[in-house]
Each structure stands twice: as structure tokens, then as C-alpha cells.
MDTraj code that builds the backbone (N, CA, C; nanometers):
import mdtraj as md
import numpy as np

residues = "MET CYS VAL CYS VAL CYS LEU LYS LEU LEU LYS ARG ILE LEU ASP PRO ASN LYS ARG VAL GLN GLU ALA ALA CYS SER ALA PHE ALA THR LEU GLU GLU GLU ALA CYS THR GLU LEU VAL PRO TYR LEU SER PHE ILE LEU GLU THR LEU VAL TYR ALA PHE GLY LYS TYR GLN ALA ARG MET ILE CYS GLY ARG LEU VAL THR PRO VAL VAL HIS PHE CYS GLU THR PHE THR ARG THR VAL LEU TRP SER CYS GLY".split()
xyz = np.array([
    [-0.7124, -1.2021, -0.9382],
    [-0.7960, -1.1671, -0.8254],
    [-0.7223, -1.0737, -0.7308],
    [-0.5966, -1.0992, -0.7089],
    [-0.5157, -1.0184, -0.6187],
    [-0.5144, -0.8721, -0.6627],
    [-0.5055, -0.8485, -0.7927],
    [-0.5018, -0.7125, -0.8458],
    [-0.6346, -0.6419, -0.8209],
    [-0.7440, -0.7123, -0.8401],
    [-0.8768, -0.6553, -0.8168],
    [-0.8914, -0.6126, -0.6705],
    [-0.8501, -0.6974, -0.5802],
    [-0.8569, -0.6661, -0.4371],
    [-0.7662, -0.5475, -0.4065],
    [-0.6478, -0.5474, -0.4635],
    [-0.5526, -0.4390, -0.4418],
    [-0.6121, -0.3051, -0.4846],
    [-0.6721, -0.3011, -0.6022],
    [-0.7320, -0.1772, -0.6524],
    [-0.8450, -0.1283, -0.5630],
    [-0.9256, -0.2204, -0.5140],
    [-1.0351, -0.1817, -0.4239],
    [-0.9819, -0.1278, -0.2914],
    [-0.8753, -0.1898, -0.2410],
    [-0.8155, -0.1411, -0.1163],
    [-0.7527, -0.0029, -0.1346],
    [-0.6860, 0.0170, -0.2470],
    [-0.6264, 0.1477, -0.2734],
    [-0.7343, 0.2561, -0.2800],
    [-0.8467, 0.2221, -0.3388],
    [-0.9581, 0.3169, -0.3444],
    [-1.0053, 0.3515, -0.2029],
    [-1.0100, 0.2531, -0.1158],
    [-1.0554, 0.2758, 0.0220],
    [-0.9507, 0.3505, 0.1049],
    [-0.8233, 0.3383, 0.0686],
    [-0.7203, 0.4157, 0.1369],
    [-0.7431, 0.5652, 0.1122],
    [-0.8037, 0.5985, -0.0002],
    [-0.8334, 0.7381, -0.0328],
    [-0.9672, 0.7854, 0.0234],
    [-1.0371, 0.6985, 0.0919],
    [-1.1678, 0.7320, 0.1482],
    [-1.1519, 0.8437, 0.2528],
    [-1.2457, 0.9377, 0.2583],
    [-1.2356, 1.0447, 0.3577],
    [-1.2593, 0.9987, 0.5019],
    [-1.3185, 0.8826, 0.5202],
    [-1.3461, 0.8317, 0.6547],
    [-1.2190, 0.7701, 0.7138],
    [-1.1777, 0.8211, 0.8290],
    [-1.0537, 0.7768, 0.8934],
    [-1.0541, 0.6274, 0.9240],
    [-1.1655, 0.5748, 0.9695],
    [-1.1718, 0.4316, 1.0030],
    [-1.1614, 0.3436, 0.8784],
    [-1.2204, 0.3894, 0.7703],
    [-1.2098, 0.3153, 0.6439],
    [-1.0638, 0.3154, 0.5981],
    [-0.9971, 0.4293, 0.6102],
    [-0.8549, 0.4389, 0.5740],
    [-0.7720, 0.3406, 0.6566],
    [-0.7960, 0.3388, 0.7856],
    [-0.7206, 0.2501, 0.8746],
    [-0.7396, 0.1036, 0.8368],
    [-0.8634, 0.0659, 0.8131],
    [-0.8933, -0.0728, 0.7773],
    [-0.8296, -0.1084, 0.6429],
    [-0.8370, -0.0164, 0.5480],
    [-0.7796, -0.0415, 0.4156],
    [-0.6279, -0.0525, 0.4227],
    [-0.5639, 0.0309, 0.5027],
    [-0.4179, 0.0242, 0.5182],
    [-0.3755, -0.1085, 0.5802],
    [-0.4483, -0.1493, 0.6803],
    [-0.4175, -0.2760, 0.7456],
    [-0.4352, -0.3930, 0.6486],
    [-0.5457, -0.3917, 0.5771],
    [-0.5722, -0.4987, 0.4801],
    [-0.4694, -0.4975, 0.3676],
    [-0.4301, -0.3778, 0.3242],
    [-0.3309, -0.3682, 0.2171],
    [-0.1967, -0.4247, 0.2627],
    [-0.1584, -0.3947, 0.3855],
    [-0.0325, -0.4475, 0.4380],
    [-0.0330, -0.6004, 0.4370],
    [-0.1459, -0.6586, 0.4754],
    [-0.1590, -0.8045, 0.4736],
    [-0.1542, -0.8575, 0.3304],
    [-0.2247, -0.7909, 0.2408],
    [-0.2281, -0.8335, 0.1005],
    [-0.0895, -0.8324, 0.0389],
    [-0.0158, -0.7238, 0.0608],
    [0.1152, -0.7161, -0.0038],
    [0.2119, -0.8197, 0.0513],
    [0.1956, -0.8592, 0.1766],
    [0.2788, -0.9663, 0.2313],
    [0.2486, -1.0987, 0.1619],
    [0.1217, -1.1244, 0.1388],
    [0.0800, -1.2506, 0.0772],
    [0.1037, -1.2527, -0.0736],
    [0.0858, -1.1387, -0.1385],
    [0.0945, -1.1328, -0.2847],
    [0.2382, -1.1414, -0.3350],
    [0.3310, -1.0930, -0.2546],
    [0.4720, -1.0934, -0.2899],
    [0.4953, -1.0305, -0.4268],
    [0.5448, -1.1054, -0.5235],
    [0.5812, -1.0467, -0.6531],
    [0.4626, -1.0242, -0.7465],
    [0.3455, -1.0710, -0.7135],
    [0.2296, -1.0525, -0.8012],
    [0.1952, -0.9054, -0.8219],
    [0.2320, -0.8210, -0.7277],
    [0.1988, -0.6795, -0.7375],
    [0.3076, -0.5960, -0.8049],
    [0.4215, -0.6549, -0.8356],
    [0.5326, -0.5806, -0.8944],
    [0.4919, -0.5049, -1.0208],
    [0.4162, -0.5632, -1.1129],
    [0.3782, -0.4875, -1.2332],
    [0.2947, -0.3619, -1.2035],
    [0.2364, -0.3573, -1.0864],
    [0.1485, -0.2457, -1.0497],
    [0.2139, -0.1525, -0.9489],
    [0.3418, -0.1720, -0.9247],
    [0.4130, -0.0972, -0.8220],
    [0.4025, 0.0538, -0.8418],
    [0.4188, 0.0993, -0.9638],
    [0.4127, 0.2430, -0.9912],
    [0.2771, 0.3009, -0.9519],
    [0.1699, 0.2351, -0.9930],
    [0.0354, 0.2823, -0.9601],
    [0.0105, 0.2778, -0.8096],
    [0.0554, 0.1711, -0.7470],
    [0.0365, 0.1563, -0.6026],
    [0.1079, 0.2681, -0.5281],
    [0.2337, 0.2920, -0.5630],
    [0.3094, 0.3962, -0.4947],
    [0.2509, 0.5345, -0.5209],
    [0.2079, 0.5615, -0.6436],
    [0.1448, 0.6904, -0.6740],
    [0.0216, 0.7117, -0.5862],
    [-0.0589, 0.6086, -0.5735],
    [-0.1803, 0.6187, -0.4923],
    [-0.1472, 0.6417, -0.3457],
    [-0.0501, 0.5673, -0.2937],
    [-0.0137, 0.5811, -0.1532],
    [0.0501, 0.7167, -0.1235],
    [0.1326, 0.7658, -0.2158],
    [0.1923, 0.8985, -0.1979],
    [0.0844, 1.0058, -0.2012],
    [-0.0105, 0.9923, -0.2935],
    [-0.1223, 1.0869, -0.3006],
    [-0.2026, 1.0856, -0.1704],
    [-0.2313, 0.9672, -0.1212],
    [-0.3085, 0.9551, 0.0030],
    [-0.2331, 1.0183, 0.1191],
    [-0.1022, 0.9959, 0.1247],
    [-0.0240, 1.0544, 0.2327],
    [-0.0294, 1.2068, 0.2262],
    [-0.0155, 1.2624, 0.1065],
    [-0.0227, 1.4076, 0.0907],
    [-0.1595, 1.4633, 0.1255],
    [-0.2609, 1.3908, 0.0894],
    [-0.3983, 1.4365, 0.1127],
    [-0.4363, 1.4319, 0.2601],
    [-0.3933, 1.3285, 0.3314],
    [-0.4369, 1.3081, 0.4691],
    [-0.3257, 1.3275, 0.5714],
    [-0.2129, 1.3809, 0.5296],
    [-0.0963, 1.3925, 0.6165],
    [-0.1287, 1.4596, 0.7496],
    [-0.2070, 1.5628, 0.7457],
    [-0.2380, 1.6361, 0.8684],
    [-0.3167, 1.5503, 0.9667],
    [-0.3860, 1.4491, 0.9161],
    [-0.4704, 1.3664, 1.0029],
    [-0.4091, 1.2305, 1.0348],
    [-0.2868, 1.2068, 0.9900],
    [-0.2250, 1.0767, 1.0142],
    [-0.1965, 1.0576, 1.1633],
    [-0.2241, 0.9392, 1.2124],
    [-0.1978, 0.9068, 1.3520],
    [-0.1053, 0.7855, 1.3555],
    [0.0103, 0.8014, 1.4181],
    [0.1049, 0.6902, 1.4387],
    [0.1382, 0.6155, 1.3100],
    [0.1554, 0.6870, 1.2033],
    [0.1981, 0.6235, 1.0801],
    [0.0980, 0.5278, 1.0202],
    [-0.0297, 0.5560, 1.0375],
    [-0.1351, 0.4682, 0.9861],
    [-0.1114, 0.4355, 0.8395],
    [-0.0668, 0.5332, 0.7627],
    [-0.0405, 0.5091, 0.6215],
    [0.1075, 0.4855, 0.5953],
    [0.1937, 0.5467, 0.6737],
    [0.3366, 0.5355, 0.6494],
    [0.3857, 0.3924, 0.6669],
    [0.3406, 0.3235, 0.7687],
    [0.3875, 0.1878, 0.7959],
    [0.3645, 0.0925, 0.6785],
    [0.2419, 0.0865, 0.6213],
    [0.2252, -0.0022, 0.5059],
    [0.3098, 0.0394, 0.3853],
    [0.3278, 0.1701, 0.3642],
    [0.4087, 0.2169, 0.2504],
    [0.5529, 0.1732, 0.2668],
    [0.6091, 0.1961, 0.3845],
    [0.7482, 0.1583, 0.4094],
    [0.7647, 0.0073, 0.3972],
    [0.6742, -0.0682, 0.4563],
    [0.6831, -0.2139, 0.4490],
    [0.6728, -0.2606, 0.3041],
    [0.5813, -0.2017, 0.2288],
    [0.5630, -0.2356, 0.0879],
    [0.6927, -0.2103, 0.0106],
    [0.7522, -0.0933, 0.0297],
    [0.8758, -0.0593, -0.0414],
    [0.9905, -0.1522, -0.0029],
    [1.0036, -0.1812, 0.1248],
    [1.1096, -0.2715, 0.1699],
    [1.0929, -0.4111, 0.1121],
    [0.9703, -0.4612, 0.1146],
    [0.9431, -0.5950, 0.0640],
    [0.9766, -0.6057, -0.0841],
    [0.9325, -0.5097, -0.1625],
    [0.9558, -0.5184, -0.3056],
    [1.0981, -0.4846, -0.3449],
    [1.1655, -0.4029, -0.2663],
    [1.3075, -0.3786, -0.2928],
    [1.3854, -0.5080, -0.2745],
    [1.3581, -0.5786, -0.1646],
    [1.4261, -0.7068, -0.1412],
    [1.3920, -0.8073, -0.2513],
    [1.2649, -0.8131, -0.2901],
    [1.2211, -0.9075, -0.3923],
    [1.2906, -0.8812, -0.5249],
    [1.2962, -0.7545, -0.5650],
    [1.3589, -0.7186, -0.6921],
    [1.5082, -0.7463, -0.6873],
    [1.5731, -0.7110, -0.5767],
    [1.7171, -0.7346, -0.5656],
    [1.7495, -0.8838, -0.5673],
    [1.6699, -0.9638, -0.4973],
    [1.6947, -1.1078, -0.4945],
    [1.6711, -1.1703, -0.6313],
    [1.5707, -1.1233, -0.7034],
    [1.5411, -1.1822, -0.8347],
    [1.6447, -1.1421, -0.9380],
    [1.7139, -1.0319, -0.9145],
    [1.8173, -0.9863, -1.0090],
    [1.9541, -1.0487, -0.9794],
    [1.9686, -1.1030, -0.8609],
    [2.1001, -1.1537, -0.8190],
    [2.1211, -1.2916, -0.8492],
])
top = md.Topology()
chain = top.add_chain()
for i, resn in enumerate(residues, 1):
    res = top.add_residue(resn, chain, resSeq=i)
    for name in ("N", "CA", "C"):
        top.add_atom(name, md.element.get_by_symbol(name[0]), res)
traj = md.Trajectory(xyz[None], top)
């Protein structure tokens, strides 16, 4: 279920409507905190989507609307991967 929700949120992050993007970014940040390692197998796809969204909407970004969830996501999974390997 978590993956299905994640995919739908990623789709909404690419939405042309700024408010939809904001809501999707906020929801995604919450999801990735709760999902923890469940999203690791999809990390490549998630990062590709977020990088694409940042490139597409960079000129319209306000206060890191997209950057904050990306950075938090990367930090969380870096710690998770390092801890699981140690």
C-alpha cells in the first residue's frame, strides 16, 4: 500500500498546479518518515522523479518547497542504509 501511495504522490509532485505540488511534497515528506526502509527498493525511481520535478519547476520554487523533502528523504535513507550495513 505504501508504494501505491508513494507513486500517486510522486505523480502529483509533477502536477503543473503549484498548490497540488505543495500538498504532494508535504504528504511525501510525511510518508517517507513513516515508511522508513519500505521505500528503499524504489529509491532510484523516487529520486529520478524528484530531480525531474526540481528541474521542471525550479524557476517557480518558493522556499525549497521541493528541496526540503528531497534533502530529508536523502538524509533519512543514507542513515538507514549506513546503519543497516554496520
